C-alpha positions as CSV (number, residue, x, y, z in Angstrom):
1,M,82.4,89.6,37.7
2,A,83.0,85.8,37.1
3,E,86.5,84.5,37.6
4,H,88.3,81.9,35.6
5,G,91.2,79.5,35.9
6,L,93.2,78.9,39.1
7,R,91.8,82.0,40.8
8,K,88.2,80.7,40.5
9,W,89.2,77.4,42.2
10,I,91.2,79.1,45.0
11,I,88.2,81.3,45.8
12,T,85.9,78.2,45.7
13,I,88.1,76.2,48.1
14,T,88.4,79.2,50.4
15,V,84.6,79.9,50.8
16,I,83.9,76.2,51.2
17,M,86.5,76.0,53.9
18,A,85.0,79.0,55.7
19,S,81.5,77.7,55.5
20,L,82.6,74.3,56.8
21,L,83.9,76.1,60.0
22,E,80.4,77.3,60.8
23,L,78.6,74.1,59.8
24,I,80.8,71.7,61.6
25,D,80.7,73.8,64.8
26,T,76.9,73.5,64.7
27,T,77.1,69.8,65.8
28,I,80.7,69.2,66.9
29,V,80.0,70.4,70.5
30,N,77.1,67.9,71.0
31,V,79.3,64.9,71.6
32,A,81.7,66.8,73.9
33,L,79.0,68.0,76.3
34,P,79.6,65.2,78.9
35,Q,83.3,66.0,79.1
36,I,82.6,69.8,79.3
37,M,80.0,69.2,82.0
38,G,82.6,67.2,84.1
39,N,85.4,69.7,83.7
40,L,83.3,72.8,84.3
41,G,80.9,71.3,86.9
42,A,77.8,72.0,84.9
43,T,74.4,70.2,84.6
44,L,73.1,68.9,81.3
45,E,70.5,71.6,81.2
46,D,73.1,74.3,81.7
47,A,75.5,72.8,79.2
48,G,72.7,72.6,76.6
49,W,73.0,76.4,76.4
50,L,76.3,75.9,74.6
51,V,74.3,74.5,71.7
52,T,71.3,76.8,72.0
53,G,73.3,80.0,72.3
54,Y,75.3,79.3,69.2
55,A,72.1,78.3,67.2
56,V,70.2,81.4,68.4
57,A,73.0,83.8,67.5
58,N,73.5,82.1,64.2
59,V,69.9,82.1,63.0
60,I,69.5,85.8,64.0
61,V,72.4,86.9,61.8
62,L,71.6,84.7,58.8
63,P,68.8,86.8,57.3
64,M,70.8,90.0,58.0
65,S,73.9,88.7,56.3
66,G,72.9,89.9,52.9
67,W,72.3,93.5,54.2
68,L,75.5,93.5,56.1
69,G,77.4,92.4,53.0
70,D,75.7,95.2,51.0
71,R,76.6,97.8,53.7
72,F,80.2,96.9,54.4
73,G,81.1,95.1,51.2
74,R,80.8,91.3,50.9
75,K,84.6,90.7,51.0
76,N,85.1,92.9,54.1
77,Y,82.1,91.4,56.0
78,F,83.2,87.8,55.0
79,M,86.8,88.4,56.2
80,A,85.6,90.1,59.4
81,S,83.3,87.1,60.1
82,I,86.1,84.6,59.6
83,I,88.5,86.6,61.9
84,L,85.8,87.0,64.6
85,F,84.9,83.3,64.4
86,T,88.5,82.3,64.9
87,I,89.0,84.7,67.8
88,A,85.8,83.4,69.4
89,S,87.1,79.8,69.0
90,I,90.3,80.7,70.9
91,L,88.2,82.3,73.6
92,C,86.0,79.2,73.8
93,G,89.0,76.9,74.2
94,N,90.4,79.0,77.0
95,A,87.1,79.5,78.9
96,T,87.4,78.6,82.6
97,G,83.6,78.6,83.4
98,L,80.4,77.6,81.8
99,Y,78.8,81.0,81.6
100,E,82.0,82.4,80.1
101,L,81.9,79.6,77.5
102,V,78.3,80.2,76.6
103,V,79.1,83.9,76.0
104,F,81.9,83.0,73.7
105,R,79.8,80.4,71.9
106,I,77.2,83.2,71.2
107,L,80.0,85.4,69.8
108,Q,81.0,82.4,67.6
109,G,77.4,82.0,66.4
110,L,77.1,85.7,65.5
111,A,80.3,85.4,63.4
112,G,79.3,82.1,61.9
113,G,76.0,83.5,60.7
114,G,77.9,85.7,58.4
115,L,80.0,82.9,56.9
116,L,77.4,80.6,55.3
117,S,75.3,82.9,53.1
118,T,78.1,85.3,52.3
119,A,80.2,82.3,51.1
120,Q,77.3,81.2,48.9
121,A,76.9,84.6,47.4
122,I,80.6,85.0,46.7
123,L,80.7,81.6,45.1
124,I,77.7,82.3,42.8
125,E,79.3,85.6,41.6
126,T,82.7,83.8,41.1
127,W,81.4,81.2,38.7
128,P,80.1,82.0,35.2
129,R,76.3,82.0,35.0
130,E,76.1,78.9,32.9
131,E,78.1,77.0,35.6
132,V,76.1,78.1,38.7
133,G,74.7,74.6,39.2
134,M,78.2,73.3,39.7
135,A,79.0,76.2,42.1
136,T,75.9,75.3,44.1
137,A,77.0,71.7,44.1
138,L,80.4,72.6,45.5
139,F,78.9,74.8,48.2
140,G,76.5,71.9,49.0
141,L,79.5,69.8,50.0
142,G,79.9,71.9,53.1
143,A,76.2,72.5,53.8
144,V,75.3,68.8,53.7
145,V,78.5,67.1,54.8
146,G,79.3,69.6,57.6
147,P,76.5,68.7,60.0
148,T,77.1,65.0,59.2
149,V,80.8,64.8,60.0
150,G,80.6,67.3,62.9
151,P,79.8,64.5,65.5
152,T,82.4,62.3,63.9
153,I,85.2,64.9,64.3
154,G,83.9,65.9,67.8
155,G,83.8,62.2,68.9
156,Y,87.3,61.6,67.8
157,I,88.7,64.7,69.4
158,T,86.8,64.1,72.6
159,D,88.0,60.5,72.8
160,H,91.7,61.3,72.1
161,F,92.2,64.9,73.3
162,N,90.6,67.4,75.7
163,W,87.4,69.2,74.8
164,P,89.1,72.6,74.1
165,W,90.6,71.1,71.0
166,I,87.2,71.0,69.3
167,F,87.6,74.8,69.2
168,Y,91.4,75.0,68.6
169,V,91.1,73.0,65.4
170,N,89.3,76.1,63.9
171,I,92.4,78.3,64.3
172,P,94.6,77.2,61.4
173,V,91.7,76.8,59.1
174,G,90.3,80.3,60.0
175,A,93.7,81.9,59.6
176,L,94.3,80.4,56.2
177,A,90.8,81.2,55.0
178,A,91.2,84.9,56.1
179,F,94.5,85.2,54.3
180,L,93.1,83.7,51.0
181,V,90.0,85.9,51.1
182,S,92.2,89.0,51.5
183,M,94.4,87.9,48.6
184,F,91.9,86.6,46.0
185,V,88.3,87.6,46.7
186,K,87.3,90.8,44.9
187,E,85.1,93.4,46.7
188,S,81.5,93.7,45.6
189,P,79.5,97.0,45.4
190,K,78.4,98.4,48.7
191,Y,74.7,98.8,47.8
192,A,73.6,99.8,51.3
193,K,76.5,102.1,52.1
194,G,75.3,105.5,53.5
195,Q,71.7,104.4,53.8
196,P,69.9,104.7,57.2
197,I,70.2,101.7,59.4
198,D,66.9,99.9,60.1
199,W,67.5,99.6,63.9
200,W,63.9,98.7,64.6
201,G,64.0,95.9,62.0
202,I,67.2,94.5,63.6
203,V,65.6,94.6,67.1
204,F,62.4,92.9,66.0
205,L,64.4,90.3,64.0
206,A,66.6,89.5,67.0
207,I,63.7,89.2,69.4
208,G,61.4,87.2,67.1
209,V,63.9,84.8,65.6
210,G,65.9,84.5,68.8
211,S,62.8,83.7,70.9
212,L,61.6,81.2,68.3
213,Q,65.0,79.4,68.3
214,V,65.1,79.2,72.1
215,V,61.6,77.7,72.1
216,L,62.5,75.1,69.6
217,E,65.8,74.2,71.3
218,K,64.4,74.1,74.9
219,G,60.7,73.5,74.5
220,E,60.7,69.7,74.9
221,S,63.1,69.6,77.8
222,E,61.2,72.3,79.6
223,D,57.8,70.7,79.0
224,W,56.7,73.4,76.6
225,F,53.9,75.7,77.9
226,A,54.2,74.3,81.5
227,T,57.3,76.5,81.8
228,P,56.5,80.2,82.1
229,Y,59.5,81.5,80.2
230,I,58.7,79.2,77.2
231,A,55.1,80.6,77.1
232,V,56.5,84.2,77.3
233,L,58.9,83.5,74.4
234,V,56.2,82.1,72.2
235,V,54.2,85.3,72.7
236,S,57.2,87.5,72.0
237,T,58.0,85.4,68.9
238,I,54.5,86.1,67.5
239,L,54.4,89.8,68.4
240,A,58.0,90.4,67.2
241,A,57.4,88.5,63.9
242,V,54.3,90.6,63.1
243,A,56.1,93.9,64.0
244,F,59.2,92.8,61.9
245,I,57.2,92.0,58.8
246,W,55.2,95.3,59.1
247,R,58.4,97.2,59.6
248,E,60.3,95.6,56.7
249,L,57.4,96.2,54.3
250,S,56.9,99.8,55.3
251,T,60.5,101.1,55.5
252,D,62.5,102.3,52.5
253,H,65.7,100.6,53.6
254,P,64.8,97.3,55.2
255,V,67.4,95.0,56.7
256,V,65.7,92.1,55.1
257,N,64.1,92.7,51.7
258,F,60.9,90.8,51.5
259,K,60.3,92.1,48.0
260,I,62.3,89.2,46.7
261,L,59.4,87.0,47.6
262,R,57.7,88.3,44.5
263,F,59.8,85.7,42.6
264,R,57.7,82.5,42.8
265,S,60.6,80.2,42.5
266,F,62.2,81.8,45.6
267,S,59.1,82.0,47.7
268,V,58.4,78.3,47.1
269,G,62.1,77.5,47.3
270,I,62.4,78.7,50.9
271,L,59.6,76.2,51.8
272,T,61.5,73.4,50.1
273,S,64.7,74.5,52.0
274,F,62.7,74.3,55.2
275,A,61.7,70.8,54.3
276,L,65.3,70.0,53.4
277,G,66.5,71.2,56.8
278,F,63.8,69.2,58.5
279,A,65.0,66.0,56.8
280,L,68.7,66.7,57.0
281,Y,69.0,67.8,60.6
282,G,66.1,65.6,61.8
283,S,67.7,62.4,60.4
284,V,71.2,63.4,61.7
285,F,69.5,63.9,65.2
286,I,67.5,60.6,65.3
287,F,70.2,58.1,64.0
288,P,73.0,58.8,66.5
289,V,70.5,58.7,69.4
290,F,69.1,55.4,68.2
291,C,72.5,53.8,67.7
292,Q,74.0,55.0,71.0
293,N,71.0,54.6,73.3
294,L,69.6,51.3,72.0
295,L,72.4,49.6,70.2
296,G,75.2,50.6,72.5
297,F,77.5,52.2,69.9
298,S,80.0,54.8,70.9
299,A,80.0,58.4,69.5
300,Q,83.0,57.5,67.3
301,Q,81.4,54.3,66.0
302,T,78.3,56.2,65.2
303,G,80.3,58.9,63.4
304,E,82.1,56.2,61.4
305,L,78.8,54.8,60.3
306,L,77.8,58.2,58.9
307,F,81.1,58.6,57.1
308,P,80.3,56.4,53.9
309,G,77.1,58.3,53.4
310,G,79.0,61.6,53.6
311,M,81.5,60.3,51.0
312,A,78.6,59.4,48.7
313,T,77.3,62.9,49.0
314,I,80.8,64.3,48.2
315,C,81.2,62.1,45.2
316,M,77.7,62.9,43.9
317,M,77.7,66.7,44.3
318,P,79.9,67.5,41.2
319,I,78.0,64.9,39.1
320,V,74.7,66.6,40.1
321,G,76.2,70.0,39.2
322,T,77.3,68.6,35.8
323,M,73.8,67.2,35.2
324,L,72.2,70.6,35.9
325,K,74.7,72.3,33.5
326,R,73.8,69.8,30.8
327,G,70.1,70.5,31.1
328,V,68.7,67.7,33.3
329,P,65.6,69.3,34.9
330,A,66.2,70.3,38.6
331,Q,62.6,69.2,39.4
332,L,63.3,65.6,38.2
333,M,66.5,65.3,40.3
334,S,64.7,66.7,43.3
335,T,61.9,64.2,43.0
336,I,64.4,61.3,42.8
337,G,66.2,62.8,45.8
338,F,63.0,62.9,47.9
339,V,62.2,59.3,46.8
340,L,65.6,58.1,47.8
341,F,65.3,59.8,51.2
342,F,62.0,58.0,51.7
343,I,63.7,54.6,50.8
344,F,66.4,55.4,53.4
345,S,63.7,56.1,56.0
346,W,61.6,53.1,55.1
347,M,64.7,50.8,55.3
348,L,65.6,52.1,58.8
349,S,62.0,51.8,60.0
350,D,62.6,48.0,59.8
351,S,65.5,48.1,62.3
352,T,65.7,45.7,65.2
353,L,67.8,45.5,68.4
354,E,70.1,43.1,66.5
355,S,70.8,45.5,63.7
356,G,74.5,46.0,63.1
357,T,76.8,48.2,61.0
358,G,76.0,46.1,57.9
359,N,72.3,46.9,58.2
360,F,73.0,50.6,58.0
361,F,75.6,50.8,55.2
362,W,73.3,50.9,52.2
363,P,70.5,53.0,53.7
364,L,73.0,55.7,54.6
365,I,74.6,55.5,51.1
366,I,71.1,56.0,49.7
367,R,70.6,58.9,52.0
368,G,73.9,60.5,50.9
369,I,73.0,60.2,47.2
370,G,69.5,61.5,48.0
371,M,70.8,64.6,49.8
372,S,73.1,65.5,46.9
373,L,70.1,65.2,44.6
374,L,68.0,67.4,46.9
375,F,70.4,70.2,48.0
376,V,71.8,71.3,44.7
377,P,68.6,71.3,42.6
378,L,66.5,72.8,45.4
379,T,69.0,75.6,46.1
380,T,69.5,76.3,42.4
381,L,65.7,76.5,41.8
382,A,65.2,78.8,44.7
383,I,67.7,81.5,43.6
384,Q,67.5,81.1,39.8
385,D,65.7,84.4,39.4
386,L,67.8,86.5,41.8
387,H,70.6,88.8,40.7
388,G,72.9,91.6,42.0
389,K,72.2,92.5,45.6
390,D,69.2,90.1,45.7
391,I,71.6,87.2,45.7
392,G,73.0,88.0,49.1
393,Q,69.5,88.6,50.6
394,G,68.1,85.4,49.0
395,A,71.0,83.3,50.2
396,G,70.6,84.6,53.8
397,L,66.8,83.9,53.9
398,N,67.2,80.5,52.2
399,N,69.9,79.4,54.6
400,M,67.9,80.7,57.6
401,M,64.9,78.7,56.5
402,R,67.0,75.5,56.2
403,Q,68.4,76.1,59.7
404,L,64.9,76.8,61.1
405,G,63.6,73.7,59.3
406,G,66.3,71.7,61.2
407,S,65.3,73.3,64.5
408,F,61.6,72.6,63.9
409,G,62.5,69.1,62.8
410,I,64.5,68.3,66.0
411,A,61.9,69.9,68.3
412,I,58.9,68.1,66.6
413,L,60.6,64.8,66.4
414,T,61.8,65.0,70.0
415,T,58.2,65.7,71.1
416,L,56.8,62.9,68.9
417,I,59.3,60.4,70.3
418,H,58.1,61.4,73.8
419,I,54.4,61.0,72.9
420,K,54.8,57.9,70.8
421,S,57.0,56.1,73.4
422,G,54.1,56.5,75.9
423,I,51.5,55.2,73.4
424,N,53.7,52.2,72.4
425,R,54.6,51.4,76.0
426,N,50.9,51.2,76.9
427,I,50.3,48.9,73.9
428,L,53.1,46.6,74.9
429,L,52.0,46.5,78.6
430,E,48.7,45.1,77.5
431,N,50.6,41.8,76.9
432,I,52.2,41.8,80.3
433,N,49.6,39.8,82.2
434,P,49.3,36.3,83.7
435,Y,46.8,35.2,80.9
436,N,49.4,35.7,78.2
437,P,51.3,32.3,77.7
438,A,54.3,34.1,76.0
439,F,54.7,36.4,79.0
440,T,54.4,33.7,81.7
441,E,56.8,31.5,79.8
442,K,59.4,34.3,79.6
443,Q,58.9,35.3,83.2
444,Q,59.4,31.7,84.4
445,A,62.5,31.4,82.3
446,F,64.0,34.5,83.9
447,I,63.0,33.3,87.4
448,Q,64.6,29.8,86.9
449,G,67.7,31.3,85.4
450,F,68.2,33.6,88.4
451,Q,67.4,30.8,90.9
452,S,70.0,28.6,89.2
453,K,72.6,31.3,90.0
454,G,71.8,31.0,93.7
455,Y,69.2,33.7,94.2
456,S,66.1,33.1,96.4
457,A,62.7,32.8,94.9
458,F,61.8,36.3,96.0
459,E,65.0,37.8,94.7
460,A,64.6,35.9,91.4
461,Q,61.0,37.2,91.1
462,Q,62.2,40.8,91.6
463,M,65.1,40.5,89.2
464,A,62.8,38.8,86.6
465,N,60.4,41.8,86.8
466,R,63.3,44.2,86.3
467,A,64.5,42.2,83.3
468,I,61.1,42.3,81.8
469,E,60.8,46.0,82.4
470,G,64.1,46.6,80.7
471,S,63.0,44.5,77.8
472,V,59.7,46.6,77.6
473,V,61.7,49.8,77.6
474,K,64.0,48.7,74.8
475,Q,61.2,47.4,72.7
476,T,59.1,50.5,73.3
477,M,62.0,52.8,72.1
478,L,62.7,50.5,69.1
479,V,59.1,50.6,67.9
480,T,59.0,54.4,68.5
481,Y,62.2,55.1,66.5
482,D,61.0,52.8,63.7
483,N,57.7,54.8,63.7
484,I,59.6,58.1,63.5
485,Y,61.8,57.0,60.7
486,L,58.7,56.1,58.6
487,L,57.1,59.4,59.5
488,V,60.1,61.4,58.3
489,G,60.0,59.4,55.0
490,V,56.3,60.1,54.5
491,F,56.9,63.8,55.2
492,V,59.6,64.1,52.5
493,L,57.3,62.4,50.0
494,C,54.6,65.0,50.7
495,C,57.1,67.7,49.8
496,I,57.5,66.6,46.2
497,P,54.6,68.7,44.8
498,L,56.4,71.9,46.0
499,V,59.2,71.6,43.5
500,Y,56.7,71.6,40.6
501,L,55.3,74.9,41.7
502,Q,58.6,76.5,40.8
503,K,59.6,77.7,37.3
504,F,60.5,74.8,35.0
505,K,63.6,75.5,33.0
506,K,65.5,73.0,31.0
507,N,68.8,74.6,31.9
508,V,68.7,76.5,35.2
509,A,71.1,79.5,35.4
510,I,71.2,82.6,37.5
511,P,71.6,86.0,35.9
512,V,74.5,87.6,37.7
513,D,75.1,91.3,37.2
514,A,78.2,92.2,35.2
515,H,79.5,94.3,38.2
């Protein structure tokens, strides 16, 4: 039943607040890892499980969240997820050892997986059907801005407080959200109450999606198939995925209802959501690494660079929602969004080692506008044909595909950076030879400069070689990152035809059941 007036806005703010908890915590820990490692005496590989454990637990629950909401009631499940997430945050902040912290992060991820899709389903049912585009736009504020501002918030807290505070900040927000949900959100029908539980489906889902997420998170750092446990997880992913699909199609009460894939807009829409996740999380991953490793920016400075683009997204989301309501075709806005994202990638592909904050301002603004034009229309197109209990199932699958798209994006881009850096280094090294006048001139300038500071000829020669090596490393990484930016841009352009495979409606609205 759609809500109106003040109650509608209180529910809207509440569910956005809860979804932000989950989305910000996806990336907030990343910048605090060095401090956590120092305090808990952990290696980088061990501390990486704080990110991996959360992501694995999160992506396992996402596709199940629709079924869990149907079984226990959407309001009950949503409120329980908020409370569990808040308790897990307290436990994370009080952890005294790394393994203890990893366990609590997994618990936090399990709770967080129930926040995102349930929040979206509640929001869709709260708003009148003719205003669903606006509801999706408001939900998109958290979905797009959360991963962007997470590193900013994490960097600020880490620089000015101790790392436990990145978890403690969730406590007042979680408590307020739980209270508002209990007071204002109405319970939905428990469609799956009393039905048999698809335990085999849950087991296959956990093994398949969990194994895949670990492979994507750890594959590059573990040298992929050279590490036995990665090879085993790949095999388990394939076997569990086949078993899961067979199980869900053959049982009368599946935990994930694949029958909603009969809607063409949804089946194509989850592919566009995958592409959106690839672009969103991939670009958020590349840019901070580029700024901090090559340009020497701090975590807080990098976060501040991303802030104007996030504000552009915030300002554009309601405008995009209004445009959808007034009949502007979602396909047209999505196409413009993809083109703007390509322009952002193309502009950054021309970066140099002298690039400063002024060089990134407009590209990031363009990215922010492009993301608002992508998230809202793509999400609206994907779920336009769903209604009733299918909304929860669709929201869960759609969000899972976006998360997996991000995981695939980061894994693929990390691997490509490794491969391309080797290729580009070999190309640059071809110019390091005594027959290249530019090289000999640079080398002699280094040697003379070091000798003028009192170093011997031998010492000056060695230092000049190290200086040239450092220059080669920087130039190699610069060319590599520029190549990757352009590659991401070309990828999003190739995704444009997908949106025209979905239903074309002048005014996209979602039929929501009266109950």
